[in-house]
Legacy VTK file of the C-alpha trace (Angstrom):
# vtk DataFile Version 3.0
C-alpha trace
ASCII
DATASET POLYDATA
POINTS 476 float
28.613 14.976 3.683
31.356 15.232 1.028
31.863 12.703 -1.764
34.619 10.777 -0.041
32.722 10.635 3.229
29.768 9.119 1.413
31.984 6.589 -0.349
33.502 5.655 2.989
30.067 4.939 4.430
29.203 2.938 1.323
32.388 0.940 1.766
31.515 0.296 5.403
28.213 -1.142 4.247
30.116 -3.782 2.282
31.650 -5.248 5.428
30.205 -8.502 6.800
26.894 -8.159 8.579
27.868 -10.135 11.634
31.623 -10.869 11.737
31.422 -12.598 15.105
28.626 -14.979 14.152
29.477 -18.587 13.304
26.008 -20.061 12.879
25.061 -22.269 9.951
23.502 -20.632 6.888
21.276 -23.530 5.902
18.483 -22.384 3.581
16.492 -25.563 4.031
15.604 -25.034 7.700
11.858 -24.753 8.373
10.537 -21.213 8.607
10.219 -19.856 12.129
7.911 -16.849 12.109
7.149 -14.417 14.912
4.446 -12.680 12.874
1.733 -13.746 10.444
2.069 -10.803 8.045
2.054 -11.860 4.379
4.627 -10.491 1.944
3.249 -8.277 -0.821
5.497 -7.838 -3.878
4.926 -4.462 -5.553
6.291 -3.861 -9.055
7.654 -0.640 -10.482
7.079 1.606 -13.479
5.871 -0.100 -16.674
5.521 -3.392 -14.816
2.933 -6.111 -14.385
3.003 -9.170 -12.129
3.276 -11.203 -15.324
5.334 -9.772 -18.179
3.844 -9.477 -21.685
5.800 -12.573 -22.743
4.341 -14.670 -19.908
7.375 -14.627 -17.606
7.159 -13.347 -14.031
8.188 -9.799 -13.090
9.816 -11.147 -9.931
12.415 -13.652 -11.097
11.934 -13.841 -14.856
14.856 -16.073 -15.929
15.340 -17.768 -12.565
11.868 -18.922 -11.640
9.054 -17.219 -9.781
10.515 -15.603 -6.648
7.055 -15.471 -5.080
6.673 -19.230 -5.479
10.146 -19.836 -4.051
9.152 -17.808 -0.997
5.949 -19.838 -0.637
7.946 -23.050 -0.761
9.842 -21.844 2.310
6.646 -21.210 4.250
5.912 -17.561 3.521
2.490 -16.279 2.541
3.137 -14.185 -0.574
1.039 -12.152 -3.006
1.999 -10.173 -6.101
0.046 -7.172 -7.325
-0.531 -5.592 -10.731
-1.170 -1.884 -10.327
-1.038 1.009 -12.798
2.299 0.801 -14.627
2.123 4.452 -15.728
0.071 5.958 -12.894
1.192 8.298 -10.110
2.181 7.049 -6.676
-1.183 8.270 -5.335
-3.264 6.341 -7.850
-1.053 3.261 -7.500
-1.361 3.412 -3.690
-5.159 3.432 -3.990
-5.014 0.433 -6.330
-2.588 -1.385 -4.043
-4.973 -0.977 -1.118
-7.939 -2.321 -3.110
-6.026 -5.340 -4.382
-4.954 -6.309 -0.864
-8.120 -5.512 1.103
-10.703 -5.936 -1.638
-13.302 -3.565 -3.036
-13.518 -0.918 -5.697
-10.585 1.440 -6.181
-11.405 4.916 -4.849
-8.894 7.552 -5.950
-10.540 10.153 -3.726
-13.330 12.547 -4.615
-11.267 15.724 -4.296
-8.101 14.255 -5.815
-10.003 12.985 -8.843
-11.836 16.273 -9.367
-8.609 18.249 -9.019
-6.775 16.165 -11.616
-9.706 15.602 -13.937
-10.176 11.832 -13.936
-12.797 9.402 -12.686
-13.050 8.813 -8.963
-13.557 5.051 -9.096
-11.534 2.320 -10.762
-11.643 -1.452 -10.963
-13.062 -3.751 -8.312
-10.989 -6.513 -6.708
-11.923 -9.469 -4.474
-8.922 -8.862 -2.193
-6.330 -11.535 -1.469
-5.995 -10.569 2.222
-9.466 -9.308 3.252
-8.680 -9.815 6.953
-6.028 -7.103 6.671
-6.397 -4.689 9.592
-8.666 -6.942 11.627
-7.686 -8.273 15.051
-6.999 -12.008 15.271
-5.897 -13.549 18.572
-5.227 -10.082 19.908
-2.986 -9.036 17.004
-3.710 -6.589 14.185
-3.232 -8.322 10.837
-0.430 -6.472 9.026
1.602 -6.862 5.827
5.222 -6.735 4.691
5.625 -4.654 1.522
8.574 -5.277 -0.822
8.677 -2.783 -3.667
11.029 -2.789 -6.628
11.905 0.674 -7.891
8.724 2.799 -8.002
7.032 0.049 -5.987
8.936 1.359 -2.959
7.553 4.922 -2.937
4.108 3.576 -3.829
4.221 1.295 -0.772
5.404 4.145 1.430
2.566 6.390 0.275
-0.048 3.730 0.976
1.371 3.216 4.474
1.222 6.976 5.058
-2.414 7.147 3.922
-3.304 4.290 6.252
-1.555 5.857 9.230
-2.427 9.536 8.808
-4.868 9.833 5.928
-4.253 12.640 3.445
-3.107 15.210 6.004
-0.468 17.421 4.407
-1.074 16.155 0.867
-1.569 18.711 -1.952
-5.246 17.688 -2.020
-6.770 16.473 1.249
-9.733 14.081 1.277
-12.614 13.823 3.711
-11.388 11.236 6.270
-14.866 9.677 6.363
-15.012 9.191 2.592
-12.975 5.966 2.482
-11.070 3.751 4.971
-7.775 4.422 3.164
-8.114 8.138 3.908
-9.340 7.873 7.496
-5.933 7.501 9.163
-5.162 5.715 12.413
-4.496 2.367 10.728
-1.176 0.797 11.725
-1.446 -2.037 9.199
2.076 -2.184 7.736
4.815 -4.013 9.627
7.711 -3.425 7.227
8.578 -1.823 3.906
11.555 -2.951 1.835
12.534 -0.694 -1.050
14.593 -2.423 -3.736
16.659 0.058 -5.806
13.822 2.548 -5.326
13.855 6.260 -6.241
12.938 7.269 -2.696
14.176 10.768 -3.485
13.475 10.607 -7.209
15.759 9.952 -10.175
17.615 12.449 -12.329
16.905 10.156 -15.266
13.229 11.086 -14.887
14.294 14.730 -14.666
16.091 14.320 -17.967
13.054 12.863 -19.705
11.202 16.114 -19.096
13.694 18.022 -21.245
13.284 16.115 -24.504
10.382 15.877 -26.931
7.857 13.070 -26.461
10.117 11.555 -23.780
8.014 8.807 -22.280
6.572 7.571 -25.562
10.003 7.333 -27.162
11.461 5.696 -24.066
8.711 3.088 -23.808
8.896 2.240 -27.502
12.652 1.785 -27.167
12.374 -0.395 -24.039
9.778 -2.699 -25.533
11.654 -2.983 -28.831
14.456 -4.924 -27.146
12.172 -7.945 -26.739
10.391 -7.620 -30.048
7.206 -6.816 -28.131
6.689 -3.600 -30.077
5.446 -5.309 -33.245
3.524 -8.105 -31.574
-0.270 -8.092 -31.673
-0.669 -11.033 -29.303
1.254 -10.219 -26.122
-0.828 -8.859 -23.252
-0.256 -5.311 -22.019
-2.717 -3.384 -19.854
-1.956 0.214 -18.886
-4.644 0.077 -16.157
-5.618 3.696 -16.708
-9.386 3.230 -16.680
-9.764 6.372 -14.573
-8.455 8.289 -17.593
-10.751 6.462 -20.038
-7.727 4.595 -21.378
-8.731 0.981 -21.675
-6.761 -2.242 -22.289
-5.054 -2.939 -25.573
-7.423 -3.570 -28.461
-7.410 -6.697 -30.619
-4.891 -6.258 -33.419
-3.312 -3.179 -31.833
0.488 -3.238 -31.706
2.360 -2.211 -28.576
3.639 0.900 -30.337
0.102 1.841 -31.378
-1.133 1.213 -27.842
1.625 3.357 -26.336
0.816 6.152 -28.788
-2.868 5.992 -27.816
-1.952 6.196 -24.135
0.296 9.191 -24.708
-2.533 11.208 -26.265
-4.218 11.481 -22.866
-4.276 14.868 -21.137
-2.481 13.238 -18.219
0.741 13.478 -20.241
0.420 17.219 -20.816
3.456 19.280 -19.694
3.364 20.198 -16.015
0.813 17.551 -15.085
1.474 15.998 -11.670
-0.885 13.034 -11.336
1.410 10.875 -13.447
4.349 8.518 -13.162
6.873 11.019 -14.573
6.203 13.495 -11.747
6.327 10.854 -9.031
9.691 9.602 -10.340
11.272 13.040 -10.709
13.385 14.555 -7.949
11.019 17.543 -7.682
7.949 15.315 -7.500
9.573 13.055 -4.944
10.584 16.054 -2.835
6.986 17.272 -2.832
5.630 13.840 -1.916
8.212 13.361 0.838
6.976 16.515 2.560
3.942 14.561 3.743
4.908 10.908 3.168
7.062 10.325 6.215
9.171 7.640 7.844
6.538 6.145 10.131
7.579 5.285 13.708
5.851 1.881 13.756
7.201 0.595 10.431
10.518 -1.185 9.828
12.172 0.194 6.666
14.805 -1.752 4.737
16.579 -0.565 1.603
18.527 -2.552 -0.978
20.951 -0.463 -3.032
23.049 -1.302 -6.078
25.147 0.383 -8.726
26.735 -0.362 -12.082
29.203 2.506 -12.059
32.849 2.733 -11.056
34.298 5.622 -9.050
37.385 7.085 -10.705
39.181 10.408 -11.043
39.934 12.364 -14.202
43.420 13.386 -15.301
42.998 16.694 -13.506
41.930 14.972 -10.289
38.187 15.511 -10.516
35.928 12.669 -9.355
33.669 10.900 -11.832
31.660 7.700 -12.161
32.663 5.566 -15.125
29.950 3.621 -16.956
31.858 2.797 -20.134
33.941 -0.183 -19.099
32.083 -3.450 -19.844
33.387 -5.157 -16.718
32.009 -2.462 -14.436
29.007 -1.085 -16.303
25.414 -2.250 -16.506
24.939 -5.856 -17.541
21.667 -4.907 -19.196
22.864 -3.256 -22.393
19.768 -1.117 -22.717
20.500 0.527 -19.358
24.009 1.679 -20.276
23.018 4.939 -21.983
20.781 5.711 -19.000
23.631 5.010 -16.582
25.923 7.298 -18.573
23.312 10.065 -18.551
22.804 9.884 -14.784
26.595 9.842 -14.297
27.018 12.927 -16.488
27.236 16.596 -15.567
23.456 16.774 -15.929
23.145 15.363 -12.417
25.971 17.210 -10.690
26.018 20.498 -12.620
22.632 21.191 -14.208
20.563 19.626 -11.403
23.022 20.645 -8.687
23.216 17.329 -6.834
26.366 16.214 -4.967
28.844 14.145 -6.944
27.790 10.883 -5.304
24.408 11.207 -7.021
26.161 10.257 -10.259
26.530 6.741 -8.859
23.589 4.736 -10.233
22.220 1.384 -11.386
21.139 2.479 -14.855
17.826 3.982 -13.730
18.095 5.381 -10.188
20.767 7.408 -8.383
22.215 5.198 -5.653
21.861 7.770 -2.807
18.150 7.987 -3.610
17.831 4.263 -2.911
19.034 4.563 0.684
16.149 6.463 2.307
13.576 9.212 1.889
16.213 11.758 2.906
14.521 12.467 6.235
14.308 9.311 8.330
17.323 8.084 10.333
19.586 5.531 8.626
21.447 2.629 10.198
23.662 0.063 8.488
21.950 -3.279 8.932
24.033 -5.693 10.993
21.239 -7.927 12.216
19.606 -5.233 14.314
16.361 -3.564 13.225
14.579 -0.568 14.680
11.134 0.694 13.714
11.056 4.211 12.303
14.550 3.751 10.863
15.955 2.867 7.451
18.058 -0.273 7.650
20.467 -0.128 4.711
21.457 -3.633 3.657
25.084 -3.996 2.495
25.507 -2.408 -0.914
25.541 -4.576 -4.048
28.134 -3.688 -6.675
27.876 -4.190 -10.440
24.195 -5.099 -10.145
21.911 -3.037 -12.344
18.253 -2.084 -12.070
16.931 -5.137 -13.903
19.394 -7.755 -12.687
18.226 -7.332 -9.074
14.828 -8.817 -10.004
16.157 -11.681 -12.125
16.104 -10.038 -15.549
19.528 -11.378 -16.532
20.241 -15.058 -17.086
23.738 -14.927 -15.600
22.833 -13.715 -12.106
20.159 -15.182 -9.847
19.134 -12.862 -6.973
16.560 -15.279 -5.520
18.521 -16.179 -2.396
18.745 -12.506 -1.446
14.942 -12.324 -1.263
14.654 -15.657 0.545
17.216 -14.641 3.159
15.673 -11.216 3.651
12.182 -12.698 3.970
13.430 -14.835 6.859
14.555 -11.632 8.601
11.084 -10.151 8.064
9.405 -13.269 9.445
11.465 -12.916 12.623
10.112 -9.427 13.390
7.616 -9.140 16.256
3.984 -8.508 15.229
4.068 -5.077 16.874
7.017 -2.723 16.588
8.746 -2.410 19.986
10.409 0.738 21.271
13.749 -1.042 21.353
15.752 -2.645 18.570
15.089 -6.171 17.349
18.066 -8.511 16.967
17.760 -11.271 14.372
19.134 -14.764 15.115
22.706 -15.305 13.965
21.834 -17.990 11.433
19.414 -15.652 9.651
21.977 -12.855 9.544
24.628 -15.239 8.249
22.318 -16.443 5.515
21.663 -12.883 4.349
25.362 -12.092 4.523
26.152 -15.142 2.388
23.553 -14.158 -0.221
25.008 -10.659 -0.505
28.576 -11.927 -0.642
27.622 -14.383 -3.372
26.295 -11.538 -5.521
29.222 -9.238 -4.757
31.966 -11.856 -5.098
30.852 -13.381 -8.379
33.209 -13.288 -11.332
32.889 -9.936 -13.114
32.852 -10.484 -16.861
32.546 -8.589 -20.116
28.875 -9.089 -20.892
29.152 -6.989 -24.060
31.054 -9.732 -25.857
28.714 -12.105 -27.644
29.379 -15.734 -28.500
32.237 -16.153 -26.060
32.374 -18.148 -22.856
32.338 -15.394 -20.293
31.396 -16.999 -17.008
31.032 -20.398 -15.338
27.537 -20.523 -16.845
29.002 -19.880 -20.281
26.263 -17.470 -21.332
26.665 -14.056 -22.859
24.688 -11.143 -21.511
21.074 -10.851 -22.500
19.864 -7.761 -24.317
16.234 -8.480 -23.586
14.436 -5.726 -21.778
11.818 -5.684 -19.086
10.365 -2.958 -16.944
12.705 -0.139 -16.044
11.570 1.347 -12.766
LINES 1 477
476 0 1 2 3 4 5 6 7 8 9 10 11 12 13 14 15 16 17 18 19 20 21 22 23 24 25 26 27 28 29 30 31 32 33 34 35 36 37 38 39 40 41 42 43 44 45 46 47 48 49 50 51 52 53 54 55 56 57 58 59 60 61 62 63 64 65 66 67 68 69 70 71 72 73 74 75 76 77 78 79 80 81 82 83 84 85 86 87 88 89 90 91 92 93 94 95 96 97 98 99 100 101 102 103 104 105 106 107 108 109 110 111 112 113 114 115 116 117 118 119 120 121 122 123 124 125 126 127 128 129 130 131 132 133 134 135 136 137 138 139 140 141 142 143 144 145 146 147 148 149 150 151 152 153 154 155 156 157 158 159 160 161 162 163 164 165 166 167 168 169 170 171 172 173 174 175 176 177 178 179 180 181 182 183 184 185 186 187 188 189 190 191 192 193 194 195 196 197 198 199 200 201 202 203 204 205 206 207 208 209 210 211 212 213 214 215 216 217 218 219 220 221 222 223 224 225 226 227 228 229 230 231 232 233 234 235 236 237 238 239 240 241 242 243 244 245 246 247 248 249 250 251 252 253 254 255 256 257 258 259 260 261 262 263 264 265 266 267 268 269 270 271 272 273 274 275 276 277 278 279 280 281 282 283 284 285 286 287 288 289 290 291 292 293 294 295 296 297 298 299 300 301 302 303 304 305 306 307 308 309 310 311 312 313 314 315 316 317 318 319 320 321 322 323 324 325 326 327 328 329 330 331 332 333 334 335 336 337 338 339 340 341 342 343 344 345 346 347 348 349 350 351 352 353 354 355 356 357 358 359 360 361 362 363 364 365 366 367 368 369 370 371 372 373 374 375 376 377 378 379 380 381 382 383 384 385 386 387 388 389 390 391 392 393 394 395 396 397 398 399 400 401 402 403 404 405 406 407 408 409 410 411 412 413 414 415 416 417 418 419 420 421 422 423 424 425 426 427 428 429 430 431 432 433 434 435 436 437 438 439 440 441 442 443 444 445 446 447 448 449 450 451 452 453 454 455 456 457 458 459 460 461 462 463 464 465 466 467 468 469 470 471 472 473 474 475
C-alpha cells in the first residue's frame, strides 16, 4: 500500500464508530458481563506496576486505572515482570504471576542463552486460570502497553501451541506453559505496542552504550537518578542481577545491570532484540494471530504529515502544537521520523509516523493477521483497530501527563471486553450500541481536545491551566 493509501485508511479510522447509533453513553450504568475473565494489565519496557516514586504505572497523574476499573465491576490485576528482559522471559514471568508457582524459563532456552532456568516464585492472583467452572474454561483479558503487547501475545502463543517453531523448542512435558493446547486467553489489547518492532530500538544498536545512556537520561527527568531511596528492581535474578543495593544510586544500579553478558552485542535474549524490527520479525514467525483470541489495537501518533518544498512527504515533529507532549520523547520522535527509518532501514514512508517511541504502523497488528476497523463488531483471529488517536504520545496514553486523562478510554474499552462471549464464536460479535457510543465518546474527547503549546512554561495553555510536564516514566 502506498503512503497516501495508508493515510486514507488511517483517516477512515477516525470516523465515528457507530454513526447510526443514538444510545446513551452513561458511564455509571452497572457492568453487564457475558464472561468472567479478569483483566490483566501488562506494563512495557523499564516499567513496574508501581513507579519508583510510588505512583501507579497505569494512570500516574490521574489515579489508578486498575482501581477505576474495579469500581465499575471489573476484576483487574496488574503485574510486575522483568523491565529489561526479553519477551520470552517476560512471558514466563507473566504466566507465573497469574497462575502461581515458580518461574520456569525453560531448560533448553536457559541453557542456550546461559542463564538460570528458574526464577522467582509467586502465589498467583488467578490460580483457577485454565480450570473449568460451570462448564466454562476460565480465561483472561490481557491489556499490554507498549512491550506489554508482544509479551502478552507470546504467552498466549506458548499456551496454545507450546514452543513449536521457536528458535529453541522445549520439551512439552517439562512445564504446563510449554505443553500447548491451552485456550486460556479470551482477548489481547495492545496499546501503542511495537507489534512489528520499533526503528528507535534499531537506532539504539548503532550507538555506543545505547541502553545505559538512554536509561540514565530517562530517569534523570524525574531526579530518580541521584536518589538512593526510590525502589527499582530489574527482576533479572536469572542473570544473577539482584535488586538495588542499599545506598546504590539508580545510575550505579543501571551501570551494574549493563555489565551483564546479556547486554553483549548480538545477544538475543534481551529487551533490545525483542523491541527491534529484526527481533520482532523473528518472533512473529512463530508467534501468530490465534484464531480463538480477539485482538484489539490502540494506535496514536505525535507527528504531523506534511510535504517538503519539492513535494516529498515527511512527518513533522518540530511544531509544539503537533509534536509529543512529553518533552523527553521529542528527540525520539524526530529520530523515528528521519531518513533513518525510510532510507537506512528501508521502511515505507508511513513508518515515520510515530508516538515518540513506536512507529504507528507497527501498533496496528503483527503484520500477518487480518485487520478490521472496529465499528462495534469483533471477530476472533482478527485485529480490531480502534479509531486512531492524534497528538497523543507514548506516555500520555497511560496517564503520564497531567493535562490529558485517558482513563475513560480504558473504562469504555473494558466494557466492550466484558460483553464478549466466554468462547470465541465462528461469527462476529456485535457490541450493544450504548457501549460503542461510550467508546466513541472517549476517543472523540481525546481527539477533539484543545491542542496547545506544551513547550511554553508558566503560561495558561489549556482549560486546566497547566503547562506540560517534563517528568519521565517508562518508555516502552
